Structure formats: structure tokens, C-alpha cells
ZAGUMI-276512 format. One record per residue: residue in one letter; x, y, z of N, C-alpha, C in turn. Coordinates in steps of 0.05 Angstrom, whole numbers, plus 5000, padded with zeros to 4 digits. Layout:
<nodes>
aXYZXYZXYZ;...
</nodes>
This chain:
<nodes>
m501149704993500149985002501950374998;t500950494998502650614973501750865007;l504251035002503151205042504051505013;s502751755040504551955008508152015037;p509552125018512652145039512052175071;y510252365082509352445099508752215119;l506752155115504951905131507651605129;q508851585106510151315111512051265127;n512951615141515151565152513851405179;l510851555176510451415208509751105205;q510051105183508950725186508850615210;n511350625208512850425237512550485268;r511250745266511550825290508450905302;p506350725300503250775302502850975328;e503650955346502351195354504151495353;q505451595329504651865330503351925304;s504051565283503151605262499551705269;q498351555287494951705309494351925299;i496851915319496952375320497852505299;a499452425268499752525250497452665246;f494852375238493652285218490752555240;e491152595253489352705271490152925272;g492753025259494453335251492053355223;f491753185208490453435179486953385191;q487753495195483253515203483853855209;v480853855195481354305203478254255191;q477454385220473854465223473154795212;h471954725195471454985163467855035188;v467255255188463755395188463155385173;i461655295156458355315139455755345135;r455655555134452055765137451955545172;g453255785188453655735217454755415238;q455055305218454154945229458754925227;t460154645238461654565241462354345234;w464754335199464254035195467554065202;n468253835205470953745213471253545187;v473953635170475453505145478453525145;f478553165134480953265140480853115107;e483553265112485953375077487853295087;a488953085053492453235059493553095026;g495053235015496653064989496353354983;a496053374949496053494932494353364900;g494653394885493553444850490253474849;t488853184834486553214839484653084851;p483553284864481753314891481353004891;i479852914901477752574915477452774928;v474752684936472752664965472152494973;f471652355004470452125007468652115029;l465452065021463652015037463651845062;h462951875073463151575098459551545092;n458951315111457051215119454751235140;g452251315130451251325163451451125186;g453251335208453651195234456651145245;g457951125206461251185215461851565223;t464051515206466451785204468251845182;l469251955183471952075151474251695165;w474351705188475951455189476751165186;n473851195170472950935154474850965121;w475651075116476551295095479251035090;i480251045127482951135118485250945114;y485150745093487050585086486750685051;q483250855045483750965027485951325027;l486051265043486451625057489151615061;q490451485066493751285058493851225041;h493151155018493951065001494251214979;f491651414981491051524951492451854951;s493451814983495252194990496252124974;s498151974965501251964954501752184931;k498552134910497352174882495952464881;y493352464897491552564893492152914929;r489153004922488953094936487852904963;v485752874978484352684991482952965006;i480952885005478653055026476352985040;a476352865067474152645076472452875102;p470753015097469852975111467152935131;d468052975171466052815174463752865169;l461552745169458752845163456152925188;p455053135181454353305192451952975208;g453253075241451652865257453552635264;f455952685265456552385265461452575249;g461452365269465952465288465752675304;r467852845296467353165294466753415282;s464753315278461353565265461053585271;h458753865268456153945277453653685287;r452253705319450353585317447853735323;p446653565289443953775283442953725307;s438653925296437253755318435053775292;a434753635274433153655253433553445246;p432253285228433253025208434953125193;l436752915183438752885167437452795147;t437152915115436653025095437352885077;l437152845059439952815029439653085018;d438153175017437453565007439153645012;t438853745046441553795063443553695063;y444653515057446753365048447653415025;v446653445010448453494981447653804984;q446653995000446854334993449354295017;g450854125025452354165047455854115028;l454253985016457553784995458253994977;s456254224968457254494946457754504962;d456554554984458054995005460654885012;l461654585025463454505036467554585009;l464254394989467354494955466654674943;e464554774952466255164947468355304966;t467355205000469355385025472055215009;l473454995005474454824995476154844971;d474855154959475655174917475754964922;c474354604919474954374901473654404886;a474354424864472754474831472454204814;n471254134795471353844799472753574809;p472353534833473053224846472053074824;i472552814827473752494842470852414882;l468752334864467052304892467052074897;v466751964926467551734926464751704955;g464051544955461651514978461451164984;n459751045013459250915024456350965020;c454650735028452050855037450851055032;i449451175060448951485051451251695026;g453551585044456051795014454851755001;s454151534981454851324961451151614948;s450551614961446551784958446852124954;i450152164971448652384963451552414951;a452452324938455152474909453552324893;l452452074891449852104870448752324860;e446052394883444452554876446652804869;f448752974875450053164876450953134843;a451352844838452352854797450152924790;l447752774795445452854781443553034774;r444953204791443153634798445553824794;q448753604784450453884775452953644763;p451653444743454253294732455953474719;e455753644708459653784697461253934727;k459153954751462153954767462953664782;v463653534770464553294782465053004759;k467253064775470752894754469152554742;a468352444765467852174770466651994791;l464851794784464451774809463751514821;a465651394838465851044849464951104874;l461850894868460350884893459850634907;f459550624920458150304943455750334954;n453950054961452450064968450850394969;i450050384955447350634953445050524976;c445150754994442550745008440450794986;g438450684988435550784990433050735006;g433850865021432550905047430750705067;p429550575074427550395086426950145058;p425950255047425049955025427349825021;m429849885031432049695018432749615041;l433649845068434349535089433449305111;n435149195116434748935115432048965137;p430448615144428048665151428748865174;r430048715194430348785222431149065227;l432449185213432049445207429849575198;q429349585176427149545175424149735191;f424049485210422349435244423349855255;w424949735264426950075279426150305276;a426150285249426050485219423750695230;a422750525203418750505222417250575247;l418950525260417850555280417450735296;r415250905298414951235296411551245328;p413751125350411151265378408951575372;s407251335393404951665379405651815420;t406251615430406151915469408651995466;a408252195481411352415484413152165501;l411651985517412851925531415551635506;g413351555486415451345465415951375460;k415951705443417751805432420351955449;i420151945462423652025479424251835481;l423351485494424251295498426851285473;y424451345442424451275421427851255422;r428051585424430151675415431651745444;h431651615454434151545471435351275465;m433751045449433550905446436050805422;l435050935403436751025376439551165389;n439551395397441951475413444451345427;a443451035433444750975467444850705438;a444150695419445450495399448050585391;s448150815383450550875383452650905397;h453450725419455850795440456650435428;p459550495422461350315411460749855414;a460249995456460049735458457749655437;l455449875442452249625417452149525393;q455149815393455549705350456449465346;r457549345362458749065359456448875363;l454648935365452648745370450348785320;s451448925323449348915300451748905276;a454448735274456948645273455548475242;d454448225239453448045236451248235201;l451548465214449948625181450848755164;l453048825184455448895179457248925158;y458848695165461648525149459848345140;a461848095121461047875116461547665129;d463847635145465047555162466647625188;g465147745197464947855232467048045217;e466048195241468448515249471348445248;p472348695221475548535221476848715246;d479148665242481348815253481149145244;l480849355265479649575251484149695248;h484049855237485849975229486950225265;p488450195275489250355294487750575293;q488450775276486950975276483651025295;l482350755270479350875278480050685292;s480250425306481050335337480750505352;r482050855354483450945367480951145376;f479151145351477751415348475051235366;v475251115368472150845365472250805399;e474850845418474650815438474551055452;q475951355438475251665439472051675442;q470951585427467151445429465851385455;r467351235463467550975481466351185508;l468051445517469651555539469251855524;d467652025507466352295507462652135493;p461152195493458252175497457352265464;n459652575464458752805444460052675417;l461352465412462352335396461452235384;r459352125392457551885382456051975361;a454651865339453251795321450951975328;s449252115302447052165306443951995301;l444551825313442551545299439451565296;y439351675308436251905320435051995290;w437252225293436752575266436852325238;l439152155241439552015220436651975208;v435151695222432351555225430651715206;m430051975228428952215220428252385190;g431152255186430752295146430752095128;l431451895146431551755124430551735103;d426851735099425151745079426051845053;s427952035063429252235035430352195024;f432151975035433351675007432151504990;s429851554998427451224988427651394963;i428051564947428851564917431451524903;f432951404923434251054906433450934908;s430850744916429250434919427950474886;q426850714867426250574852427150724818;r428050784807428150894784428351134785;r431351364776431651634769432851574737;e432651874737433651884704437052034720;r438251804682440651994687441452064666;p442452364673443152554660444052574627;a444352624591445552524571449252594580;q449252674594450552824606453252794628;f454452584632454352524659456952264668;p459152314682461752304695460751974693;p464251934691464751604694463951494731;a463051224729461151124744462550794754;l463050784776464750614787462050504810;l459750314801459050214826459849994826;g459749994869461149754879458449634894;w459249264902456149294922457449084934;g457449074965458948814974456748584976;a458348384966456448084948454048014976;q455948014991455047885026453848285038;n452348315027452148585036449848395051;r449248425084445948475102444848715096;t446048965101444149135113443249335087;l444449235063442649385033443449135024;d441048855019442548594993442348754967;s444848504966445448594935444248624912;v441148484916440648454897438948714884;w440249024904438849264895440949384876;a443949264861445149314853444349224833;k443549064832442349124804439649224794;v438749324809436049484811437849704787;i439149864828440150164811442550284780;a442949894784445449914764444849964734;d441549794726439349874702438350194691;w439050154712438150504708440850674703;l441850734715444850754730447850774709;s447250434688448750484666451350434680;p452150384702456050524704457850344688;d459150434691462450374665462350184675;r463050104705463349934721463249774745;f461549524742459349414757462349204772;w462149194804462849084821462148964833;l461148754837460148604860462648494887;i462848474903465848494912464648224938;e466147994929467647824948466847784968;n466547694990466947665020467048075023;a466248095020464948355027462748405034;g461448585057459448605069458148905052;h457249075074456749345073458749445079;m462249535088464049565088466549475074;p465649515051468449405045471549605028;m470349755050472749935050476249755071;y473149715096475149685101475949305123;e473949125102472948875091476148855075;q475249045052477448905030479549175016;p480849255040481749575035483349535007;e485349205000486949244984485849264963;q483749034954481348984941480449214923;v479449484945478249614940480249854918;n482749924933484350024937485150074907;e486449794895487649794871484149794853;a482649724861478949794828480250094837;l479050234850479150574851482550674839;e483750504839486450534825486650654800;g485950284795484950304768483650404746;f480850534770478750744759479750914750;f480851134765482451364761483451414746;n485551254745487851104725485351274693;c484651144685481851034657481551334655;e481151374682479351674676481051884673;n483951844678485552144683486652274645;
</nodes>
């Protein structure tokens, strides 16, 4: 795996490496709200957008690998990581507008957008609305809202208590599920074959979440806005002029079943369609070397 020269020097010093990675984060205030953003490297910009419940560190293997040749950018999406916590539903429209504002703030024109789950949905919707502003798309496990979810998750997403007490309990229940200890209980939904060994940087942040409740995911507001992503569970119209696209899906994805990959591929007509064996919902660190190799090949074809 190729690292940027600075990060490569720290590869064999785990404690210093973790501190160094954290030093690449900058907080930007956009429309009065804080976005925490990792940025390193130079050249063609690649923007990595993480999944719901995750953080920018879900892309740590890709940030390491591509910072040697590209300008890599990875925000904590609002509601997650070290970005602001909203008091309103996290909707697709809000995220797309936020991405647009972020790219303008960073003076990031014509980037490659890479996403997973809701990150893919945000990237794809941005490209559908403004295809001329995107160089290429690499989309993994596009989230199409509740209709796509595993039945177990559909039940909890559809639950809407009618009483005031019920609503309070529901909110506390969803937010409690963001505790790292409870997140491990959903490993069977996220991974093809159990949770892999996490990169030290991701493990470090998980430990920080365990100690600091303010760093845990806003799962309640994510669920409250999840219906807005349902537009991807039905056919969309692809503009005539559209950037090159790679569509990847974990073949053993039990959060968003791989049958949906073919539904989306039918109308998106991606330049490459990849069912990723031995991967579930988190292919970027279940199979990081495969993902990096596939992305590298795809990006080289588009340069």
C-alpha cells in the first residue's frame, strides 16, 4: 500500500502515526455549522463520503493510499465524527447542499466523489443535479432509504411512537445504539465474516467515542431523515452528460442486499459494476487492498 511521503515515514510508529493523522483535520464553519474535514496530498481532488453511523476514519486505508498522488478530502458528515450535531432530520437535500457548500469553501472544483451507503447517495444525487461539477464517481452500497434495509432494520426505522413518552424512549433507544459496545452487536449486518481488525486510527476514535458521548453518531436524526433517501429505491433519470461511474456492492451485504445493486445498475448504467466477494456493507476496510486497486484502476482510466 503506497502512502504519501510524510505518512510513510510514520508507518512503523503507530502512536505517532495516529497523532499525525489527526493533525490533518481542519474544522470549517459552513452556514454557521462546523464541518470536521481531513485533507492531505495534492493534485486531482478525491472526496470520500462515509456511511451513516460512521466517520471519516472509515476511509483510513484509502486516505493513506491515495494521498501520495491525489488531494484527498474526507469530511465527518454532519451528525457524525467531530462535525456538528443537528437538531433536525438528516436529509438527502441537506447533505447535498452541505457538500456543495463544502466544495466551494475548499475551492475544490470538479472532484472525484467516492461514497459508501448514504455517502454514495449524497455523491450520486449531487452528480445527478450538477453532473458538470463531478469528474468521476465511485459508489459503494448506495442507500435507498427504508425500502432497501434489512427487515430487522426496517422495523426499527419504521417505528414511530405516538405518545410523548414513547417518542422520548425511542429517541434515547436509537441514540444509545451509537455506543461502541452496542454497535458491535450489529456486526453481522455490517460485515461479511465478522468485524475485521480495525486500523489503529479507527480503533483510537472508537475508544474516544466510548469515553465521550458527544462523539457518538446522531442515529435518531439519521433515522428521522432516512425516508428522503428512498428516491434511490426506484428508477431515476440519468442525465445525457454524466461523469464516469463505478458501482460497487458487497456481495454479502446484509444491510442493503445486493439485489438492489442490479436495480440501480439498470438505470445508472455504470462504466464498471463490481460485486465485491467476501465483503458486506463496509468493503473499504473489509477488503481495503481490493478496493484501493479497483479505485486506482478506475481513476487511471479517467485521467
